[in-house]
N, C-alpha and C positions, 0 to 999 in steps of 0.2 A: 373462392377467389384464386386466380392463377397469376403468378409472376412468370411471365414468358420470356424466353431468350435471355436467361440469366447465365452469366459466365463464371465458372469455377476458377480457382487459382491455376489449375492445370490447363485452362483454356477451353474445357468442355462446355458446350452450351446445353442448358437444361431448362425444363419447365418445372416450377414448384407449385403444387396445388395445396392450398391452405384451407382447413376446415376446423371450426370450433377451437381455435387457438393452437392447433398443431399442424404439422406437415402431413398431409394425407398421402401424397404421392410425389415422387421425383422421377422424371422421365426425360429421355433425350428430347431436345427442343423440337417441337412440331410433330411428335410421333403419337400423341394421344389427344382425343377431343377434349375441349374445355367446356365445362358445364356451368361455370359461374362467371363473374366479372373477370375480364382478362386485362392485365396491365403489361404492356410490352416494355421490357427493360432495355431492349436494343443492344444487348451484349455487355451491359454494365456488370462489373464484378460483384458477386455476392459472397458473403462470409456468414458463418454462424455468429450470433450476437456475442459481443465481447464483455468480459467480466473484469473488474478490478478486484483481485482476491485479497487485498489488504488496504483498508482505509480507516481513517478516524473522521467520520463525516462531520461531526459538530466542529471539530478543530479545523477541518478543511474549509467548511463553510465560512467560519470566522476568518481564517487565514486569507481567503480571497479578498477580504475587506481591510486587511491590516498592512501597515508599512513593513518593509523587509530591510534587514541589515546584511543581507547575503553578500552584497558587494563590498562591505566594509573591510578594509585591509588591516585594521587594527582596532583595539578596544577604544581608542580615542575617537576614531571615526564613527564607530557604532554609538558611543555615548553622545557624540555631537548630534547624530541623527535623532536619537531618542529625545535629546533636549529640545530640538526643534518642534517635535510633536507634543512634548510636555508643555512648551510655552504657548502652543496653539490650543491647548486643552481648555474646555469650557465647563469642566465639572462632570459629575455623573460617573460613567464607566471609567475604570482605570485605563491607562495607556499600556497597550501590549504591542510589542514589535516581535517579528519572527525572523528566522533565518540565520541566527548566530552560529558562526563556525570558529570558535575561539581556538580550536586546535591548530589553525593556520595563522593565528596572530603572533607577532613577534614577542609580545609580552601578555601576561594574563590580565583579565579584567579585574578591577577593584571596585569596592563599594563606594569609596570616596570619589572615584572618577565619575561614576554614574550619578551620584548625589549632586556633584558640582554642576552637572548639566540639567538635571530634572527637578531639583529642589524638593518641594513638598507634594508634588504630583505623583501619586502611586504609579510606578512604572515597572514593567516586567519585560525583559528581553529574553525570548525563548530560543533555544538552540534549534538548528535545522532538523536534528533527529529527535527533538522533544525530550531527550533524556536529561537535560539540565536547563537551568534558567538563571538569569542574572537580575535579581531584584534590587531596587533602591531601598533606602531606609523607610521611606513612606509606604512602600508596598509591604514590607515586612510588618510594619505597625498595623496596616490594614488587615493583614492575614493573621496577626497575632503570633508571629514566628520570631523566636530569638535565635539569631544565626551569626556566628563569627566569620565563617568562611564567606567569600564573595559569591559563590554559586550554590544553588540548590541542585542536588543530583538525584537521579533515579527516583525512588518512591517519593521523596520529599518534593521533587520537581513535578511529578505527576499530581500529587495532592494539591500543590499550590496552583497548578494550572486548572485543575477541576474546581478549586475554590473560586478562582477568578471567573471561570465560565459560569459558576453558580450566581455570580453577581449580575449577570447579564439577563436580559429579558428572554424568557423561553419562547414566547410567540415569535419574536423577531428571529431567534435562532432557527426555529422551524422553517420560517420563510427562507432564510439563507440556505438551509439544507436542501429544500425543494428546488430552489434556484440552481444550486450547485449540481444537483442530479439532472436537471433539465439541460444544463451545459454539458454534462457527461453524455447524455443521450445524443447530443450533436456530434460526439466523437465516436459513436457506435456502441456505447455502453448500454447493456441491457440489465446488468446486475452488479452489485457491490457487496463485499464483505465489510461490515461496519464493526470495528474493534475499538470503538470509543471507550474511554476509561470509565465514564460515569453512567452506569445503567442505560446502555444503548437500547436494551429491550424495552424498558419503560418509555424511553423517548419515542420509539417507533409505535407505541400504543396511542400516542397523542394524535388527535384528528388532524392537527396542523402539519403532520409529517406525511400525509397521503401523497403517494407518488405512483406512477404507472410502472416504474422500474422494479426489478427484483432486488430484495435486500435480505441479507443473512446477518443477523445481529448477534454478536458474541457477548459473553459474560466473563467477568473476572472472579477470582476466589471470593472476594467480599460480597458478591451478589449470587453466589452459587445456591445458597439456601433460599434466597428470594425466588430464584428460578424454580426451586422445588415447591415453594408455596404457590407459585403461579401454575404449577402442574405442566411446565413446558419441557419438552424433550427436543433434541436436535431435529429440525425439519418441521416442527409444529408451526402452524400459522399464528402470527401475531396480529397482523392487520393487512388486508388486501394482499399484496405480493411480498410482504415482509414476513420472514420466518426466523425461528429460533436457530441460532448457530452453535458455535463451539465455546467451551471453556478455554480461555486463554491464560496461560501462565507465563509470566516474564521471568525467565531463569537467570538472565545476566543483563548487562548494560549495552553499551554501544561502542563502536570504534571511535567516534568523534569525541566522546567524553572519556576515553581510555578506560572504560568500565566493562567492555566485553571480556568474558572469562576465557582465558587462553591457557593452553597447556604449557607454553613457554613464556617467559617474561618479556615485556616491552617497556620502553622508557616512559616515565610519567612526565608530562609536559610541565606540570606545576612545580614538582620537587626535584626533578632530575633523577629520582630513584626508580628502580625497576619494579614493576608489579605485574600481576596477571589478571587485573580487572576484579570484578566482584561476582560472587555467586549469590543470587537472591533467594534461592530455594534449595534446601538440601535434599538428599535422596529420600529420606523418610517423609518429609513434607510433600514432596512431589508424588510419591507413591500414594499417600493419603488422598491427595487431590484427584489423581487419576481414578482411584478406586471409587471415591464418592461420585465423581462425574459419571462413571460407568453405572453405578447403582441408579442414578437418576435418568439414564438414557441420553446423556449429553456427551458428545464427542469432544475431543481435546486437541488443542494446538499449543505448542510450546515455543515461545520466543527464545531463540538461541542464536547468537551471533558469533561468539568465539568458538574455537574448535573444541575446547574442554566442555563448553555448554552444549554443543551439538552432540558430543559423545554421551554426556549425561542424559540428554533428552532421549537419544536412541535407547540407552540402557533402560530408562524408565518405561518406555513403550514396550520394550521386550519383556520386562518383568511383569507388566500389566497384561501381556498377552493380547494386546490390541494394536491396530494400526493407529495412525494419527497424522498430524502435520507438524512441521517445524517451520516457524516463521523466520525468514531472513537467511539462515544457513550461510552466512557470509564467509566463514572460514571453516572448511571441512577437511579433516584429515583423510588422506587417500584410503586408509584401511576402513573408514566408516562408510564409504560410498556403496560398496556391495551390501553392507548391512541395511542401509536405507532401502535399497531395492528389494532385498530378501524379505524384509519385514513389512513392505508395502507402505512405508512412510512417505507422505507427500512433502516435497520441498517447496515452500511458498516464497518466491524470490522476487526482489524488486531490482530489475536490471539497472535502472538509473543510478542506484546507489554506487554501483561499481565506478561510474565516471565521476560522481560527486566525491568519492573517497579515494580516488587513485593517488592523490598526493599524500593523504593520510596513510594509505597503505604503504607507500614508499618510505614514509617517515617512521612508522610504528610497526609495520609488519613486513619490512623489507626482506627478512630472512625466510618468510613463508608466503610471499606474494603469489607463488604458483598455486597455492591452495585456496586463494581468496577469490570470491565472486565467480565460482564455477557455474556454468550452465551446460555447455556441451558435454562435459565429462559426466555430469549427472544424467542427462538425457541418454547418452550412449550406454550408460550402465543399466538403463531400464528404470530409473527413478522417475516417479510421477512428479513433474515440475509444473507449477502454476505461477503466473506472473501477476504482479500488482504494482502499486505506486507507493504505498505507505503514506498517502496524502494525509497531512500537509507536508511531509518531508520532501516529496516530489509531487508535481501536479497530477491530478486525477485525469489522465489522458493515456489510454492503452497504447496509442500509437507511439508514444515516447518509449515505453517499455519494449514494444515490438521492435522499433528501430534500433535501440541499443542492443537488444538480444541478438539481432541479425548482423549488425555492423560493428559493435563495440566502439562506436564513436558517435559524437553529436555532429560531426562534420567540421568542427573547428580544431581538431586535434588528430594525431595519428591513432588508429585503432589500438585499444589497450587489450593486451592478451587476446589477439584475434583468433587464436586457436580455440577459444571458448565460445565463439559465435555459433549460432544455430541457424537453420534454414527459415525462410519466411513461413512455410507451411508448419514447421514445428512451433514457431513463435505464436502463430494464430491458434494452433491447437492448445497451447499452454495458456491462452488468453480467453478461452471459451469453454462452456460447459455442455454444449450441445453439438450436434452434427446436422448437416443438411441432408437429412434422410427421413424416410417415412417413419411415423410414430414418434418423432422428436418434436419438442415445442417449436412453434413458429417464431423463434427469436432470430431475427435475420437483419443483416446489415447490407445495404447496397452502397457501393463506393461511387464517388463522383469522378474517379479517374482510375486507370489501370495501374495497379501497384507494380513496382519494379520487382522482377524475379532475379535476385542477385546471382552473378556468376563470378568466377575468378578474375575475369577481365574488367569488371565494373569498378568504378571509383567508389570506395566505401562512403566518402563524404557526400557524393551525389545521391547515393542510395539512401543514406541516413536522412538527408534533407527531404527527399521525396516521401519517405515513410512518416517522418515526424509531422509533416504538413498534409498528410493524406486527407482529401476531402471526403466527407460522408454525406451522401445524398438522402439516405433513408435509414431509419432505425425502427425496427418492429419488435414488440414484446408480446408473445402469445397472440400473434396476428393483429395486434393493435399498433397503429402507427404512432410513435412517440416523438419522432423527429422527421421533418420533411413531409412530402405529400405524394400520393399516387395519382 
């Protein structure tokens, strides 16, 4: 099969010959004879298939069906919204709302406030970064948790959310996941990294999860020995195009919950006292986990948001003598950037977080904001940067990440730290795992419009709007059309 008259980002017209799921030949348009079916793209722009390098697919699939409190300006507004859903509740599954950003509320949430609105209906309001949640008393009883503080944080929040998800129908969840990936294919996605907390590998073994997209499913420390029992190494097939991914270690918290581990203190929203966040895994435990993963043939990635956590993650990979990945890398000390490049450590970044957290950065990291949410600095230093969404924290749509990486704005605000913007070509490269070249997989995206190639004279808002709404005419995985038609 030939895709003829395809246009690259630099304007070059090419023909792509596809055979047995791969790209057999790339040639200047019209210079070589076609031996199979020929489809004339008439100058439409083509890109390599896009990946979302950080998702939580089960949570994202459910998130798409849940009400959000993202626009709530206070705990009172969020509780009132939760109350409306609780009053409409007809039994069965608990009420779960998402998008809480209590770090921007004028006063902290309280149990009494949520109880007054939701009564005896088990209700959980989950933060936008998923690192904390606000349960009512009925939900705590349902979960068997005794808690004095109003919020569940970090491991307790993860465990509570996993327990709630466990109350839900697995077949329905699988259908939601497949639907979510079909929607992702419509945005040019050919693959996702699934870092779901609760045995993502086992979930992808279920027949109901069958999808034509590529999936890389990670594991956490609690399931590392289960991976060993299953005999799975990184890259091994799980089912169809799903493969075993990496061990993920969560070494600190998040900016939104003031639990990211930092080298210097920042103010605590709830107490007014200064703190440096939390460290979830010490050096000895981190070394043991990396060593065990290495023995099992499983690569590793470390969640590290604060600069102290990033430094500790780099140190651990250096001690282990391996490369690896760092998820988020939201605050990176300048001295650590050349170390990332030298050690071959990948920075897995979610550009939308920069704009979501710009106000929190100003409030909590104002003295170090120049070190926050770097992309251009990392790329220029030779660090391998890959982009993702952290869905459900932000939507699973690579064009949002690409647009923000290129413009540093959503179009409704001035570009934030525009010196950290990268080019469109760099953003696409950081969002894909293949190239449009011979012997590469035929993971291909055909756009429905020509993307803007930003220049110094362009309005960033207009460029951001065009990229964020970029139409995708066709998505192909291993030569199979998964969205659109030829």
